[in-house]
The first five atom37 places (N, CA, C, CB, O) and aatype in JSON, in Angstrom:
{
  "aatype": [8, 19, 5, 10, 19, 6, 15, 7, 7, 7, 15, 19, 5, 0, 7, 7, 15, 10, 11, 10, 16, 4, 16, 16, 15, 17, 3, 19, 13, 15, 15, 4, 7, 12, 7, 17, 18, 1, 5, 0, 14, 7, 11, 6, 1, 6, 7, 19, 0, 1, 9, 7, 18, 10, 7, 16, 16, 16, 18, 0, 3, 15, 0, 11, 7, 1, 13, 19, 9, 15, 5, 3, 3, 0, 16, 2, 16, 9, 8, 10, 8, 12, 2, 15, 10, 11, 10, 6, 3, 0, 0, 12, 18, 18, 4, 0, 0, 0, 15, 14, 6, 14, 7, 10, 6, 19, 9, 1, 11, 17, 7, 17, 15, 13, 0, 18, 17, 7, 5, 7, 16, 5, 19, 16, 19, 15],
  "atom_mask": [
    [1, 1, 1, 1, 1],
    [1, 1, 1, 1, 1],
    [1, 1, 1, 1, 1],
    [1, 1, 1, 1, 1],
    [1, 1, 1, 1, 1],
    [1, 1, 1, 1, 1],
    [1, 1, 1, 1, 1],
    [1, 1, 1, 0, 1],
    [1, 1, 1, 0, 1],
    [1, 1, 1, 0, 1],
    [1, 1, 1, 1, 1],
    [1, 1, 1, 1, 1],
    [1, 1, 1, 1, 1],
    [1, 1, 1, 1, 1],
    [1, 1, 1, 0, 1],
    [1, 1, 1, 0, 1],
    [1, 1, 1, 1, 1],
    [1, 1, 1, 1, 1],
    [1, 1, 1, 1, 1],
    [1, 1, 1, 1, 1],
    [1, 1, 1, 1, 1],
    [1, 1, 1, 1, 1],
    [1, 1, 1, 1, 1],
    [1, 1, 1, 1, 1],
    [1, 1, 1, 1, 1],
    [1, 1, 1, 1, 1],
    [1, 1, 1, 1, 1],
    [1, 1, 1, 1, 1],
    [1, 1, 1, 1, 1],
    [1, 1, 1, 1, 1],
    [1, 1, 1, 1, 1],
    [1, 1, 1, 1, 1],
    [1, 1, 1, 0, 1],
    [1, 1, 1, 1, 1],
    [1, 1, 1, 0, 1],
    [1, 1, 1, 1, 1],
    [1, 1, 1, 1, 1],
    [1, 1, 1, 1, 1],
    [1, 1, 1, 1, 1],
    [1, 1, 1, 1, 1],
    [1, 1, 1, 1, 1],
    [1, 1, 1, 0, 1],
    [1, 1, 1, 1, 1],
    [1, 1, 1, 1, 1],
    [1, 1, 1, 1, 1],
    [1, 1, 1, 1, 1],
    [1, 1, 1, 0, 1],
    [1, 1, 1, 1, 1],
    [1, 1, 1, 1, 1],
    [1, 1, 1, 1, 1],
    [1, 1, 1, 1, 1],
    [1, 1, 1, 0, 1],
    [1, 1, 1, 1, 1],
    [1, 1, 1, 1, 1],
    [1, 1, 1, 0, 1],
    [1, 1, 1, 1, 1],
    [1, 1, 1, 1, 1],
    [1, 1, 1, 1, 1],
    [1, 1, 1, 1, 1],
    [1, 1, 1, 1, 1],
    [1, 1, 1, 1, 1],
    [1, 1, 1, 1, 1],
    [1, 1, 1, 1, 1],
    [1, 1, 1, 1, 1],
    [1, 1, 1, 0, 1],
    [1, 1, 1, 1, 1],
    [1, 1, 1, 1, 1],
    [1, 1, 1, 1, 1],
    [1, 1, 1, 1, 1],
    [1, 1, 1, 1, 1],
    [1, 1, 1, 1, 1],
    [1, 1, 1, 1, 1],
    [1, 1, 1, 1, 1],
    [1, 1, 1, 1, 1],
    [1, 1, 1, 1, 1],
    [1, 1, 1, 1, 1],
    [1, 1, 1, 1, 1],
    [1, 1, 1, 1, 1],
    [1, 1, 1, 1, 1],
    [1, 1, 1, 1, 1],
    [1, 1, 1, 1, 1],
    [1, 1, 1, 1, 1],
    [1, 1, 1, 1, 1],
    [1, 1, 1, 1, 1],
    [1, 1, 1, 1, 1],
    [1, 1, 1, 1, 1],
    [1, 1, 1, 1, 1],
    [1, 1, 1, 1, 1],
    [1, 1, 1, 1, 1],
    [1, 1, 1, 1, 1],
    [1, 1, 1, 1, 1],
    [1, 1, 1, 1, 1],
    [1, 1, 1, 1, 1],
    [1, 1, 1, 1, 1],
    [1, 1, 1, 1, 1],
    [1, 1, 1, 1, 1],
    [1, 1, 1, 1, 1],
    [1, 1, 1, 1, 1],
    [1, 1, 1, 1, 1],
    [1, 1, 1, 1, 1],
    [1, 1, 1, 1, 1],
    [1, 1, 1, 1, 1],
    [1, 1, 1, 0, 1],
    [1, 1, 1, 1, 1],
    [1, 1, 1, 1, 1],
    [1, 1, 1, 1, 1],
    [1, 1, 1, 1, 1],
    [1, 1, 1, 1, 1],
    [1, 1, 1, 1, 1],
    [1, 1, 1, 1, 1],
    [1, 1, 1, 0, 1],
    [1, 1, 1, 1, 1],
    [1, 1, 1, 1, 1],
    [1, 1, 1, 1, 1],
    [1, 1, 1, 1, 1],
    [1, 1, 1, 1, 1],
    [1, 1, 1, 1, 1],
    [1, 1, 1, 0, 1],
    [1, 1, 1, 1, 1],
    [1, 1, 1, 0, 1],
    [1, 1, 1, 1, 1],
    [1, 1, 1, 1, 1],
    [1, 1, 1, 1, 1],
    [1, 1, 1, 1, 1],
    [1, 1, 1, 1, 1],
    [1, 1, 1, 1, 1]
  ],
  "atom_positions": [
    [[17.91, 111.2, 124.15], [18.36, 110.92, 122.79], [19.58, 111.78, 122.49], [17.23, 111.2, 121.76], [19.51, 113.0, 122.55]],
    [[20.69, 111.13, 122.18], [21.93, 111.85, 121.9], [22.0, 112.18, 120.42], [23.16, 111.01, 122.33], [21.91, 111.3, 119.56]],
    [[22.16, 113.45, 120.15], [22.22, 113.88, 118.76], [23.53, 114.61, 118.5], [21.02, 114.79, 118.41], [23.89, 115.55, 119.22]],
    [[24.25, 114.18, 117.48], [25.49, 114.81, 117.06], [25.31, 115.22, 115.6], [26.73, 113.84, 117.24], [24.99, 114.39, 114.76]],
    [[25.51, 116.48, 115.32], [25.27, 116.99, 113.97], [26.57, 117.55, 113.4], [24.17, 118.08, 113.97], [27.12, 118.53, 113.9]],
    [[27.04, 116.91, 112.33], [28.29, 117.33, 111.7], [28.02, 118.23, 110.51], [29.1, 116.12, 111.27], [26.96, 118.19, 109.89]],
    [[29.0, 119.04, 110.19], [28.98, 119.85, 108.98], [30.41, 120.21, 108.61], [28.12, 121.13, 109.17], [31.33, 120.02, 109.4]],
    [[30.58, 120.73, 107.4], [31.88, 121.24, 107.0], [32.65, 120.39, 106.03], [0.0, 0.0, 0.0], [33.7, 120.81, 105.55]],
    [[32.17, 119.21, 105.72], [32.87, 118.4, 104.75], [32.78, 119.01, 103.36], [0.0, 0.0, 0.0], [32.05, 119.97, 103.13]],
    [[33.53, 118.44, 102.45], [33.51, 118.92, 101.08], [34.67, 118.39, 100.29], [0.0, 0.0, 0.0], [35.34, 117.44, 100.7]],
    [[34.9, 119.0, 99.15], [35.99, 118.6, 98.26], [37.12, 119.61, 98.34], [35.49, 118.45, 96.81], [36.88, 120.82, 98.36]],
    [[38.32, 119.12, 98.38], [39.49, 120.0, 98.48], [40.65, 119.35, 97.76], [39.86, 120.28, 99.97], [40.73, 118.13, 97.65]],
    [[41.54, 120.18, 97.26], [42.74, 119.65, 96.64], [43.75, 119.25, 97.7], [43.34, 120.68, 95.68], [43.77, 119.8, 98.8]],
    [[44.58, 118.29, 97.34], [45.65, 117.87, 98.25], [46.47, 119.09, 98.65], [46.55, 116.79, 97.58], [46.83, 119.94, 97.83]],
    [[46.76, 119.15, 99.94], [47.47, 120.29, 100.48], [46.56, 121.35, 101.06], [0.0, 0.0, 0.0], [47.02, 122.26, 101.75]],
    [[45.29, 121.24, 100.78], [44.33, 122.22, 101.25], [43.86, 121.95, 102.66], [0.0, 0.0, 0.0], [44.37, 121.06, 103.35]],
    [[42.87, 122.74, 103.09], [42.37, 122.65, 104.47], [40.85, 122.6, 104.48], [42.88, 123.85, 105.3], [40.18, 123.1, 103.57]],
    [[40.32, 122.0, 105.52], [38.89, 121.98, 105.79], [38.69, 122.06, 107.29], [38.21, 120.71, 105.2], [39.56, 121.65, 108.06]],
    [[37.55, 122.58, 107.69], [37.18, 122.57, 109.1], [35.85, 121.88, 109.25], [37.12, 124.0, 109.68], [34.85, 122.29, 108.66]],
    [[35.83, 120.82, 110.05], [34.61, 120.1, 110.35], [34.06, 120.6, 111.69], [34.86, 118.57, 110.38], [34.82, 120.97, 112.59]],
    [[32.75, 120.58, 111.79], [32.06, 121.05, 113.0], [31.06, 120.0, 113.45], [31.36, 122.4, 112.75], [30.38, 119.38, 112.64]],
    [[30.97, 119.82, 114.74], [29.99, 118.92, 115.33], [29.31, 119.65, 116.49], [30.66, 117.58, 115.82], [29.97, 120.15, 117.4]],
    [[28.01, 119.7, 116.45], [27.23, 120.38, 117.48], [26.35, 119.36, 118.19], [26.38, 121.52, 116.89], [25.77, 118.48, 117.56]],
    [[26.26, 119.5, 119.5], [25.43, 118.6, 120.28], [24.78, 119.38, 121.41], [26.25, 117.42, 120.83], [24.87, 120.6, 121.47]],
    [[24.12, 118.67, 122.29], [23.45, 119.31, 123.42], [24.45, 119.58, 124.53], [22.29, 118.45, 123.94], [25.53, 119.0, 124.56]],
    [[24.07, 120.45, 125.46], [24.94, 120.75, 126.59], [25.15, 119.52, 127.45], [24.34, 121.88, 127.43], [26.24, 119.3, 127.98]],
    [[24.11, 118.71, 127.6], [24.23, 117.51, 128.43], [25.33, 116.59, 127.9], [22.89, 116.75, 128.47], [26.15, 116.08, 128.67]],
    [[25.35, 116.4, 126.6], [26.35, 115.53, 126.0], [27.72, 116.21, 126.03], [25.97, 115.17, 124.54], [28.72, 115.58, 126.39]],
    [[27.75, 117.47, 125.66], [29.02, 118.2, 125.55], [29.74, 118.26, 126.89], [28.78, 119.6, 125.02], [30.96, 118.18, 126.94]],
    [[28.98, 118.42, 127.97], [29.6, 118.61, 129.28], [29.89, 117.31, 130.01], [28.71, 119.46, 130.13], [30.62, 117.31, 131.01]],
    [[29.34, 116.22, 129.54], [29.52, 114.96, 130.28], [30.22, 113.87, 129.49], [28.2, 114.46, 130.72], [30.66, 112.88, 130.08]],
    [[30.34, 114.02, 128.2], [30.95, 112.99, 127.37], [32.22, 113.5, 126.71], [29.96, 112.51, 126.3], [32.28, 114.63, 126.21]],
    [[33.24, 112.64, 126.73], [34.38, 112.97, 125.88], [33.94, 112.86, 124.43], [0.0, 0.0, 0.0], [33.06, 112.05, 124.11]],
    [[34.52, 113.66, 123.56], [34.09, 113.65, 122.17], [35.28, 113.49, 121.24], [33.33, 114.91, 121.84], [36.42, 113.78, 121.61]],
    [[35.01, 113.05, 120.04], [36.1, 112.86, 119.1], [35.62, 112.78, 117.67], [0.0, 0.0, 0.0], [34.43, 112.9, 117.37]],
    [[36.57, 112.58, 116.8], [36.3, 112.4, 115.38], [36.88, 111.06, 114.91], [36.9, 113.57, 114.55], [38.01, 110.69, 115.23]],
    [[36.07, 110.38, 114.14], [36.48, 109.15, 113.49], [36.34, 109.36, 111.99], [35.63, 107.92, 113.98], [35.7, 110.31, 111.55]],
    [[36.93, 108.47, 111.23], [36.72, 108.49, 109.79], [36.69, 107.06, 109.26], [37.8, 109.31, 109.09], [37.26, 106.14, 109.85]],
    [[36.02, 106.92, 108.13], [35.94, 105.61, 107.5], [35.97, 105.78, 105.99], [34.66, 104.85, 107.95], [35.11, 106.43, 105.4]],
    [[36.98, 105.18, 105.39], [37.1, 105.18, 103.93], [36.47, 103.89, 103.4], [38.6, 105.29, 103.49], [36.38, 102.91, 104.14]],
    [[36.05, 103.89, 102.17], [35.44, 102.67, 101.6], [36.36, 101.46, 101.73], [35.09, 102.9, 100.12], [37.54, 101.51, 101.39]],
    [[35.79, 100.38, 102.24], [36.55, 99.15, 102.38], [37.47, 99.09, 103.57], [0.0, 0.0, 0.0], [38.19, 98.11, 103.75]],
    [[37.46, 100.13, 104.38], [38.34, 100.17, 105.56], [37.53, 100.27, 106.84], [39.33, 101.35, 105.47], [36.36, 100.66, 106.83]],
    [[38.17, 99.92, 107.93], [37.53, 100.03, 109.23], [37.46, 101.5, 109.67], [38.28, 99.19, 110.28], [38.26, 102.34, 109.24]],
    [[36.5, 101.77, 110.53], [36.41, 103.11, 111.1], [37.6, 103.33, 112.03], [35.05, 103.3, 111.86], [37.9, 102.48, 112.87]],
    [[38.26, 104.44, 111.88], [39.45, 104.7, 112.69], [39.34, 106.04, 113.42], [40.71, 104.69, 111.82], [38.81, 107.01, 112.89]],
    [[39.85, 106.05, 114.63], [39.85, 107.26, 115.42], [40.87, 108.25, 114.88], [0.0, 0.0, 0.0], [41.99, 107.88, 114.55]],
    [[40.47, 109.51, 114.81], [41.34, 110.56, 114.31], [41.84, 111.45, 115.45], [40.61, 111.41, 113.27], [43.03, 111.74, 115.54]],
    [[40.93, 111.86, 116.3], [41.3, 112.75, 117.4], [40.19, 112.73, 118.44], [41.56, 114.2, 116.9], [39.05, 112.4, 118.14]],
    [[40.55, 113.08, 119.67], [39.56, 113.19, 120.72], [39.87, 114.41, 121.56], [39.51, 111.92, 121.58], [40.99, 114.92, 121.54]],
    [[38.85, 114.86, 122.31], [39.04, 115.99, 123.2], [38.17, 115.79, 124.43], [38.7, 117.31, 122.5], [36.99, 115.47, 124.32]],
    [[38.77, 115.97, 125.59], [38.03, 115.88, 126.83], [37.4, 117.22, 127.18], [0.0, 0.0, 0.0], [37.71, 118.24, 126.57]],
    [[36.53, 117.21, 128.14], [35.8, 118.43, 128.48], [36.74, 119.53, 128.93], [34.77, 118.14, 129.57], [36.46, 120.71, 128.71]],
    [[37.86, 119.17, 129.55], [38.82, 120.17, 129.99], [39.8, 120.55, 128.89], [39.58, 119.67, 131.2], [40.71, 121.35, 129.11]],
    [[39.61, 119.98, 127.7], [40.42, 120.38, 126.56], [41.62, 119.51, 126.26], [0.0, 0.0, 0.0], [42.38, 119.81, 125.34]],
    [[41.79, 118.44, 127.02], [42.9, 117.53, 126.73], [42.66, 116.83, 125.41], [43.08, 116.5, 127.86], [41.56, 116.34, 125.15]],
    [[43.67, 116.78, 124.57], [43.52, 116.21, 123.23], [44.46, 115.04, 122.99], [43.76, 117.27, 122.18], [45.53, 114.93, 123.59]],
    [[44.02, 114.16, 122.11], [44.83, 113.03, 121.66], [44.6, 112.87, 120.17], [44.46, 111.71, 122.43], [43.49, 113.07, 119.67]],
    [[45.66, 112.51, 119.45], [45.57, 112.38, 118.0], [46.09, 111.03, 117.53], [46.33, 113.5, 117.32], [46.99, 110.45, 118.14]],
    [[45.53, 110.54, 116.46], [46.1, 109.41, 115.76], [47.41, 109.88, 115.11], [45.11, 108.83, 114.69], [47.58, 111.06, 114.8]],
    [[48.31, 108.94, 114.91], [49.59, 109.31, 114.3], [49.39, 109.99, 112.95], [50.48, 108.07, 114.13], [50.14, 110.9, 112.58]],
    [[48.39, 109.54, 112.21], [48.14, 110.09, 110.87], [47.68, 111.54, 110.93], [47.11, 109.25, 110.15], [47.75, 112.25, 109.92]],
    [[47.2, 111.98, 112.08], [46.66, 113.33, 112.22], [47.62, 114.3, 112.91], [45.37, 113.29, 112.99], [47.48, 115.51, 112.79]],
    [[48.59, 113.77, 113.6], [49.5, 114.63, 114.36], [50.24, 115.61, 113.45], [50.51, 113.77, 115.14], [50.77, 115.24, 112.4]],
    [[50.25, 116.85, 113.89], [50.96, 117.89, 113.14], [50.16, 118.5, 112.01], [0.0, 0.0, 0.0], [50.57, 119.52, 111.45]],
    [[49.03, 117.89, 111.66], [48.21, 118.42, 110.57], [46.8, 118.79, 111.0], [48.13, 117.41, 109.46], [46.23, 119.76, 110.51]],
    [[46.24, 118.03, 111.92], [44.86, 118.24, 112.37], [44.87, 118.81, 113.78], [44.05, 116.92, 112.31], [45.75, 118.51, 114.59]],
    [[43.88, 119.64, 114.05], [43.7, 120.18, 115.39], [42.24, 120.04, 115.78], [44.16, 121.66, 115.47], [41.35, 120.49, 115.06]],
    [[42.0, 119.42, 116.93], [40.64, 119.32, 117.45], [40.47, 120.39, 118.52], [40.36, 117.89, 118.03], [41.35, 120.61, 119.35]],
    [[39.33, 121.06, 118.48], [39.09, 122.13, 119.45], [37.63, 122.11, 119.85], [39.48, 123.51, 118.86], [36.81, 121.42, 119.23]],
    [[37.3, 122.86, 120.89], [35.92, 122.91, 121.35], [35.52, 124.34, 121.64], [35.73, 122.05, 122.59], [36.34, 125.19, 121.95]],
    [[34.23, 124.57, 121.52], [33.66, 125.89, 121.8], [32.59, 125.68, 122.86], [33.07, 126.58, 120.5], [31.49, 125.21, 122.55]],
    [[32.9, 126.03, 124.09], [31.98, 125.79, 125.2], [30.68, 126.6, 125.06], [32.65, 126.14, 126.52], [29.64, 126.19, 125.56]],
    [[30.74, 127.71, 124.39], [29.56, 128.57, 124.29], [28.5, 127.98, 123.37], [29.96, 129.94, 123.78], [27.31, 128.28, 123.51]],
    [[28.92, 127.12, 122.44], [27.98, 126.59, 121.46], [27.9, 125.06, 121.47], [28.37, 127.05, 120.08], [27.29, 124.46, 120.58]],
    [[28.51, 124.43, 122.47], [28.48, 122.95, 122.58], [28.98, 122.32, 121.29], [27.04, 122.44, 122.89], [28.36, 121.4, 120.75]],
    [[30.09, 122.81, 120.81], [30.59, 122.43, 119.49], [32.04, 121.99, 119.58], [30.45, 123.58, 118.5], [32.84, 122.55, 120.33]],
    [[32.37, 120.99, 118.8], [33.77, 120.67, 118.59], [34.09, 120.84, 117.11], [34.09, 119.21, 119.08], [33.23, 120.7, 116.24]],
    [[35.34, 121.13, 116.86], [35.8, 121.3, 115.49], [36.98, 120.39, 115.21], [36.19, 122.76, 115.24], [37.7, 119.98, 116.12]],
    [[37.16, 120.07, 113.94], [38.37, 119.4, 113.51], [38.94, 120.24, 112.37], [38.09, 117.91, 113.06], [38.39, 120.29, 111.27]],
    [[40.05, 120.89, 112.66], [40.73, 121.7, 111.66], [41.74, 120.79, 110.95], [41.42, 122.96, 112.3], [42.68, 120.29, 111.57]],
    [[41.53, 120.61, 109.67], [42.38, 119.69, 108.91], [43.21, 120.48, 107.92], [41.53, 118.61, 108.19], [42.68, 121.17, 107.05]],
    [[44.51, 120.38, 108.05], [45.44, 121.1, 107.18], [46.31, 120.1, 106.42], [46.31, 122.07, 108.0], [46.42, 118.93, 106.79]],
    [[46.93, 120.59, 105.36], [47.84, 119.75, 104.55], [47.18, 118.42, 104.21], [49.17, 119.52, 105.3], [47.77, 117.35, 104.4]],
    [[45.96, 118.5, 103.73], [45.21, 117.27, 103.46], [45.87, 116.43, 102.38], [43.77, 117.6, 103.06], [46.41, 116.94, 101.4]],
    [[45.8, 115.13, 102.59], [46.38, 114.16, 101.67], [45.27, 113.33, 101.03], [47.39, 113.26, 102.4], [44.14, 113.3, 101.52]],
    [[45.61, 112.67, 99.94], [44.63, 111.81, 99.29], [44.07, 110.78, 100.25], [45.24, 111.12, 98.08], [42.88, 110.45, 100.21]],
    [[44.93, 110.28, 101.12], [44.5, 109.23, 102.05], [43.63, 109.74, 103.19], [45.7, 108.54, 102.63], [43.14, 108.94, 103.99]],
    [[43.43, 111.04, 103.28], [42.52, 111.59, 104.28], [41.07, 111.55, 103.81], [42.92, 113.02, 104.63], [40.16, 111.81, 104.6]],
    [[40.85, 111.24, 102.54], [39.49, 111.18, 102.02], [38.7, 110.08, 102.72], [39.5, 110.95, 100.51], [39.15, 108.94, 102.77]],
    [[37.54, 110.42, 103.25], [36.73, 109.47, 104.01], [35.45, 110.14, 104.45], [37.52, 108.92, 105.23], [35.28, 111.35, 104.29]],
    [[34.56, 109.35, 105.01], [33.43, 109.9, 105.74], [33.91, 110.15, 107.16], [32.18, 108.93, 105.71], [34.46, 109.25, 107.8]],
    [[33.71, 111.34, 107.64], [34.14, 111.71, 108.98], [32.93, 111.76, 109.91], [34.87, 113.07, 108.98], [31.9, 112.34, 109.59]],
    [[33.09, 111.13, 111.06], [32.01, 111.03, 112.03], [32.4, 111.68, 113.34], [31.63, 109.57, 112.25], [33.51, 111.49, 113.85]],
    [[31.49, 112.44, 113.87], [31.62, 112.93, 115.24], [31.16, 111.83, 116.18], [30.8, 114.25, 115.45], [30.2, 111.12, 115.89]],
    [[31.85, 111.69, 117.3], [31.51, 110.62, 118.24], [31.56, 111.14, 119.66], [32.46, 109.44, 118.07], [32.33, 112.04, 119.99]],
    [[30.72, 110.55, 120.49], [30.71, 110.88, 121.92], [30.88, 109.61, 122.72], [29.4, 111.61, 122.32], [30.27, 108.58, 122.42]],
    [[31.69, 109.68, 123.74], [31.97, 108.52, 124.56], [30.99, 108.44, 125.72], [33.42, 108.55, 125.07], [30.48, 109.46, 126.2]],
    [[30.74, 107.23, 126.17], [29.83, 107.03, 127.28], [30.26, 105.83, 128.1], [28.39, 106.85, 126.78], [30.64, 104.8, 127.53]],
    [[30.22, 105.94, 129.44], [30.55, 104.79, 130.27], [29.35, 103.87, 130.52], [31.12, 105.25, 131.59], [29.47, 102.86, 131.21]],
    [[28.21, 104.24, 129.96], [26.98, 103.48, 130.21], [27.14, 102.05, 129.7], [25.76, 104.15, 129.53], [27.52, 101.85, 128.55]],
    [[26.86, 101.07, 130.53], [27.02, 99.68, 130.1], [25.94, 99.26, 129.12], [26.99, 98.76, 131.3], [24.86, 99.83, 129.07]],
    [[26.28, 98.25, 128.34], [25.29, 97.69, 127.44], [25.2, 98.33, 126.09], [0.0, 0.0, 0.0], [24.43, 97.88, 125.24]],
    [[25.97, 99.39, 125.86], [25.92, 100.05, 124.57], [26.93, 99.41, 123.61], [26.21, 101.54, 124.72], [27.96, 98.88, 124.04]],
    [[26.62, 99.45, 122.35], [27.57, 99.0, 121.34], [28.57, 100.13, 121.14], [26.86, 98.61, 120.0], [28.19, 101.24, 120.78]],
    [[29.86, 99.83, 121.36], [30.85, 100.89, 121.37], [32.07, 100.52, 120.55], [31.26, 101.22, 122.8], [32.32, 99.35, 120.23]],
    [[32.82, 101.55, 120.22], [34.17, 101.37, 119.68], [35.11, 101.94, 120.73], [34.35, 102.09, 118.26], [34.98, 103.1, 121.13]],
    [[36.05, 101.14, 121.17], [36.97, 101.57, 122.23], [38.28, 102.06, 121.64], [37.23, 100.42, 123.22], [38.92, 101.41, 120.81]],
    [[38.66, 103.24, 122.12], [39.96, 103.77, 121.69], [40.39, 104.82, 122.69], [39.89, 104.38, 120.23], [39.56, 105.55, 123.24]],
    [[41.68, 104.89, 122.93], [42.26, 105.84, 123.87], [41.65, 105.71, 125.27], [42.06, 107.26, 123.35], [41.6, 106.68, 126.03]],
    [[41.2, 104.53, 125.6], [40.62, 104.31, 126.92], [39.17, 104.75, 127.03], [0.0, 0.0, 0.0], [38.59, 104.66, 128.12]],
    [[38.59, 105.21, 125.97], [37.18, 105.62, 125.98], [36.34, 104.64, 125.18], [37.03, 107.04, 125.41], [36.83, 103.92, 124.32]],
    [[35.05, 104.64, 125.49], [34.08, 103.85, 124.74], [33.18, 104.8, 123.97], [33.25, 102.93, 125.69], [32.3, 105.44, 124.54]],
    [[33.4, 104.9, 122.69], [32.61, 105.79, 121.85], [31.31, 105.07, 121.48], [33.4, 106.22, 120.57], [31.32, 104.02, 120.84]],
    [[30.21, 105.68, 121.9], [28.93, 105.0, 121.77], [27.94, 105.72, 120.86], [28.31, 104.83, 123.12], [27.04, 105.1, 120.31]],
    [[28.11, 107.01, 120.71], [27.15, 107.79, 119.96], [27.84, 108.41, 118.74], [26.51, 108.9, 120.86], [29.0, 108.82, 118.79]],
    [[27.08, 108.46, 117.64], [27.67, 108.86, 116.37], [26.78, 109.84, 115.62], [27.95, 107.64, 115.5], [25.55, 109.78, 115.71]],
    [[27.41, 110.73, 114.9], [26.67, 111.58, 114.0], [26.43, 110.86, 112.68], [0.0, 0.0, 0.0], [26.78, 109.69, 112.52]],
    [[25.81, 111.56, 111.76], [25.46, 110.96, 110.49], [26.63, 110.93, 109.51], [24.31, 111.69, 109.87], [26.58, 110.22, 108.51]],
    [[27.67, 111.68, 109.8], [28.85, 111.71, 108.96], [28.86, 112.86, 107.98], [0.0, 0.0, 0.0], [27.81, 113.34, 107.55]],
    [[30.05, 113.31, 107.65], [30.22, 114.34, 106.64], [31.39, 113.92, 105.74], [30.48, 115.74, 107.29], [32.45, 113.55, 106.22]],
    [[31.17, 113.99, 104.46], [32.13, 113.45, 103.49], [33.26, 114.44, 103.23], [31.44, 113.1, 102.17], [33.02, 115.64, 103.04]],
    [[34.48, 113.92, 103.24], [35.65, 114.7, 102.86], [36.28, 114.04, 101.65], [36.68, 114.82, 104.04], [36.64, 112.86, 101.69]],
    [[36.41, 114.79, 100.58], [37.02, 114.3, 99.35], [38.28, 115.09, 99.07], [36.02, 114.4, 98.16], [38.27, 116.32, 99.12]],
    [[39.37, 114.39, 98.78], [40.65, 115.05, 98.49], [41.13, 114.59, 97.12], [41.72, 114.72, 99.61], [41.23, 113.39, 96.85]],
    [[41.43, 115.53, 96.27], [41.86, 115.16, 94.92], [43.17, 115.84, 94.54], [40.79, 115.51, 93.91], [43.67, 115.64, 93.43]]
  ]
}
């Protein structure tokens, strides 16, 4: 059973910063690429950033220069550091883990198949 637990969402003024955290098991952390998605009301879920086990990162254009994804190998955790937040960054943010296992319902992006999701953490920007 893959479990992804997010935390760190909240309310912030435009221009402010937040740090999101996602914790999972060692099995998932060491074998699955991980990332962050977000979904605003009425919009599709969109990829924000991803990080491979060796630390390679990729960002959506909307996140480049403002967001940083990082990982902590000691705690099986990834973070999303969000700076210079804009009104349009408001959304539910989801931690995701990719899996090559066939037969899973996935969202494909950056060449990965994201199959596992956390419960989400809300980010509000005013």
